[in-house]
FITI-457515 format. One record per atom (N, C-alpha, C): residue in one letter; x, y, z. Coordinates in pm, whole numbers, plus 32768, in hexadecimal, padded with zeros to 4 digits. Example, Ala and Ser with C-alpha at 12.3 -4.5 7.8 and 13.67 -1.06 7.14 Angstrom:
<atoms>
a85277DC7830Ca84CE7E3E830Ca85287EB6830Cs85057F1F82C4s85577F9682CAs850A80038313
</atoms>
This chain:
<atoms>
m5025557D5952m50BF558259B2m508F555F59F7k501255015A68k501D54CA5AB8k5064543E5AB7n502353EF5A16n504F539D59F0n50D1539559F3t512B53F259A1t51D8542B5995t51E2543A59FBv51EA54475A94v5221544D5AE8v523353DA5B24l51C0539C5B28l51BD52F25B5Fl51EB52BF5B28r521952955A7Fr525E524C5A36r52EE52725A57y52D552CE5A45y53A953045A51y53FC52DE5AE1g537453035B55g53A952FB5BC2g539652BF5BF5v536B52495BECv537051815BFEv53DD51615BC3l53E6516E5B4Dl549351515B0Cl54E551A85B73s54DE522D5B72s556E524F5BABs559951ED5C39a551E51E65C7Fa5513519E5D0Ea556551165CF3i54EC50C55CABi553150605C79i55E0505F5C4Dt55DE50875C30t567D50665BBEt56E850D75C4Ei56CB51395C94i573251595CFDi572D50E35D64c56CB50905D8Ac56B050355DFAc57064FAD5DAAv57354F8D5D33v57364F245CEAv57D04F365CFAl57FD4FBB5CD2l58854FFD5C94l58D34FBE5D39n5873502F5D9Dn58D850175DF5n58C64FA65E4El585C4F5A5E3El584E4ED35E7Cl59054E8A5E50a58DA4E835DBFa59674E4D5D74a59F64EA05DB3g5A084EF15DCBg5A694F455DFCg5A8E4F1E5E98w5A314F165EDDw5A524ED05F53w5A864E235F6Af5A1B4E185F04f5A644D6D5F2Ef5ABB4D285EC4l5AEB4DA05E54l5B2D4D865DFDl5BD24DA75E1Eg5BE24E175E72g5C524E5E5E8Dg5C6C4E6A5F2Ek5BF94E365F98k5C5F4E0A5FDFk5CEC4E016027n5D224DA65FCDn5DAD4DD05FE9n5DEF4E215FE3l5DAF4E975F81l5DF14F1B5F55l5E124F635FD1d5E794FCB5F98d5E88503A5FEEd5E41509D6019y5E0650B2605Ey5D66510960A3y5D83518F6024s5DDA51B96020s5E0A52355FACs5DE852195F1Ci5DC751785F0Ai5DC751405E89i5D4C51145E9Bq5D0E51035EECq5C6B51025EF5q5C3F51875F0Ee5C5851B65F20e5C1252565F03e5BEA527D5EA7v5C4752835E25v5C3B52A25DD1v5BCF52525D6Fi5BFB51BE5D92i5BAB51835D34i5AE151975D31g5B1451C35E21g5A9051C65E2Eg5A0452515DDEy5A7852CE5DBDy5A6053435DB2y5A4C534E5D16t5AA052D25CD4t5A8D52955C51t59C652545C13g59E652175C8Ag593751CE5C84g5917525B5C91i5904529B5CEDi58BD532E5CF6i589B53745C6Fv58EB539E5C34v58F153E45BE5v58BD53B75B7Bv58B553295B3Dv586B52C85AD3v580C52AB5AE1a579952915B4Fa576952785B71a570852F65B48l574653665B86l570453EE5B83l56EE54285AF9l574053BF5A82l5730541359FDl56AA540659DEf565D53BC5A46f55CC538259D6f556A544759FEv55BF54785A64v557654EE5A3Ev5574554659BFf55FA55475974f55E855715909f558D553D5890f55BA54AA5885f554D546B5817f54B65456585Fg548E545258E0g53F754965917g53D4552558DCi5435559058DDi53F6560C58C1i540056245836k546055D857D7k545E55DF5742k53D9558356F1h53A1550A573Fh534C54EF572Dh52DA5526573Ey52C5556457A0y521655C057C5y522B56305760r52AB5674572Br52C056D256B1r5270569E5651d52B85600561Dd52BC56155583d525555985586k5228554755DFk518954F555D6k512354EA5605e5142553E5684e509B55BB56A3e509956355684n50D556765682n50DC57195684n51005736560Cn50CC571C558An5100571C5524n5177575A54E8g51F65771552Fg5273579A5502g5281583A5595v524C583755D3v524458AD5622v523C586356C4v528458A956EEv52A258C557A1v52CE593A57B7t52A95976583Ct52CD59FB5859t536F59DC58C0f53CC5A385906f53FE59FA5948f53A059D659EDg53645A1B59FCg53035A045A93g531959815A8Ek529A597259EEk5245589C5A1Ck52B2584259D4a5336586759A7a5389580B59B4a53D257E85A1Cl5405587E5A97l540B58755B06l53CE58155B6Cl532B581E5B58l531657E45BB2l52E1576A5B74i52CF572C5B23i52F556B95AF9i539456615B15g53DD56AE5B11g548356545B5Dg547A56535BF5v544856BF5C06v5441569E5C9Ev540756415CE9l533F56175CA3l531055A75CBAl534C55555C73i538F55175C55i540454A55C48i545454945C87s548A55035CAFs553055205D09s54D655165D9Cl547955065DBEl543754EF5E2El542A546F5E67m53E154115DCBm53C4537E5DB5m5455534F5DF8a54A4535B5D8Da553352FB5DA8a55AA534A5E56a5552538E5E6Da55B953C55F05a555353585F63l54D253815F62l549753415FA5l54B452995FB6a54D452785F55a54FF51EE5F0Fa556351D45F7Bf55B651E75F66f564551D75F47f5665521B6024g55FA528E6062g5625529660D3g55EB52406120v556E51E960C0v553E513A613Cv55A450C76132l55D450CB608El5655504F608Al56D4505560E7d570350FE6106d575B5118616Fd572150E661D8v56E950DD6204v56B050D16279v56B05023629Di563950066229i561F4F2F6207i56D74F226251y57174F5961EEy57A24F1F61D9y57E74F3D6269v57F14FAD6285v58554FC56309v57EE4F916397k576B4F6C6370k57414F3763F9k57344E8C63E1y57354E6863A0y56FB4DBC6354y577F4D8A6305i578D4D8962B1i57EA4D6D625Ei58974D666276n58BD4DCE62B4n593B4DCE62CAn595A4E25635Ap59194E2263CBp59004E78641Bp598C4E996471d59DC4E586455d5A514E696457d5AB74EFB6434f5A564F2563D3f5A934F82636Ff5AAD502563B3m5A9B503163FCm5A9350A9644Bm5B0050B86495a5B1D503D64DAa5B5850276570a5C18501F64FBe5BF84FD46462e5C804FC1640Ee5C8F501163F7y5C52508A63CFy5C70510F6359y5C8F514363EAy5C5A517E6468y5C6551B264B9y5D4B51A264C7a5D38512664FDa5DF350FD64F1a5E455119648Eh5E225117640Bh5E75514863B0h5E8C51C463ACh5DF4520F63D0h5E14529063F3h5E8D52D9642Dv5E74529F6498v5EC152EA6511v5F5252A564CAe5F5F523764AAe5FD35213646Fe603B52536424q5FD8528763D8q600D52F16335q602D535663A5l5FC753B763F8l5FEB54216442l60AB541C6480k60A6536864D8k612053AF6518k61A3539264C9s616C53446442s61CF535063E5s622453C8639At6193543863ADt61B354A6634Ct61BC552D638El61A354EF644Al61CE558B6483l623A557164DFs624355EA6533s62AC55C86568s626455B56618e629F559C667Ee6252555066EBe621E55C66745a623E56356742a61D5566C676Da616856C6670De617C56D9668Be610256EC6655e609C56616646f60D655DC6648f60C2557B6647f6036557666DEk607D55996720k601C55C667ABk5F9F55D56785i5FAB56666754i5F4F56D4674Ai5EC7569F66F8e5F2556926665e5EBE561E6627e5E82557D6650f5EA7552F66BFf5E9454D566E3f5E1654E96734e5E13557F6779e5DC455B467F5e5D3155B567CAk5D215628670Fk5CD0562C66D7k5C8955BA66B3l5CF1555C6654l5C9754EB6635l5C4454886698e5C7B54A266F4e5C65544B67AFe5BC9549067B3a5BD954ED67B3a5B34555367D6a5AED554B6750q5AFE551C66B6q5ABD54E46656q5A7154596666k5AB4540266A0k5AB053A26699k5A285349666Ae59E15375671Ae596753496725e58F6539466C7l58F253EF66B0l58DA547B6634l589F543565EBf592A53D66571f594A53A1652Ff59005314650As591452D565C0s58DD52696588s584252796590n57F852D96582n575352B065A5n571C5287652At56C552416525t56AB522264B8t5647529B645Bf561E52EE647Ef55C9534B6452f564253896407m568953B16445m570F53F7641Em573C53C563B7s5778535E63C0s579853156327s573F531862CDf569252D1630Af563F5300629Cf566853BB6249f5663542362ADf565354AC6268f56FC54BE6238l5731548C623Al57AD54BE620Al57A654786178m57B153E1616Bm57A853B96113m573753C66078f56BF542560D0f5674543C607Df568E54BF6049i56C6552660C4i571455C66070i574D55BD6032t57B85542602Ct581855635FDAt57F0550F5F25v579554BA5F17v574C549F5EABv56FD550D5E74f56BC55395EE8f568255AD5EA8f56B756405EABi572E56525EAAi577556BE5E90i57D356CC5E14i57E9561E5E0Di57F856055D7Ei57C956095CFAg572355DF5D3Dg56EC55EB5CDEg56B0567E5CC2f569756D05D18f567357585D09f56F457945C91i574D578D5CA7i57B757CC5C28i577C57865BAAi578656F85BB1i576D56C45B57i56E857045B09s565757365B5Es562457375B37s560457CD5AF2l565F58165B20l567F58905AE3l56C658BA5A59l572558755A5Dl577A584059C4l5741583D5963s56B657BB598Cs568257A6593Bs561857EE58F7g55EC582F597Ag5575588B5974g558858EC58FDl56375910592Dl5649598058C0l564D593C582Bi56BE58EA580Ci56E758AF57B4i563258815750l55CE58825791l5597583F5754l54E5588A572Cq54EE58FD576Cq54915946578Dq545E597B56EBr541C598356B5r53F959C55659r53435A1C5642k53375A7B5611k52CD5AC5564Dk52615ABF55AEp51E45AA3559Fp519F5A9B5524p51A95B1A54F7v51B25AF65484v51D15B4753E9v512B5BA353D5t51325C2253C4t50F55C6D53D9t50CF5C7C5350d50655CE852F7d50605D155286d503A5D92528Bs50A35DF85279s50B05E71528Ds50945EB051EB
</atoms>
């Protein structure tokens, strides 16, 4: 199991980093909502290695058998590796590659609020946004948000993959 988790976890981590770097650089002139769709698509594609890792373990290492619990564990561990890689990549991106990203995204978000809310609603939302601004500019928080986003998506994919791929051993009665 350890070799499967390592192999597919590394593949998932590399894939999530490559796809998101490509999305950041190739899509930098796109609207933020389109960039977000590209980002989530990259996350899901990278986390497909969860399914393939569980399937590999079941078919190649465990004689066609895997319980739901073992499948979930394998999927969660693969997801954990991808989530850690993406959290670190995000910190590197916002700290070194594009240090203006947070300010640019914040300004974009404020403009969106201005264009969609009344003056009174905007004032309330802007005050909330200002109160959260420092928290979301924190390096640890940036890491944690990206980590937890990928991990939650990976957990859901692990659950679904475990349900689809589980096979109990055949017993002679």
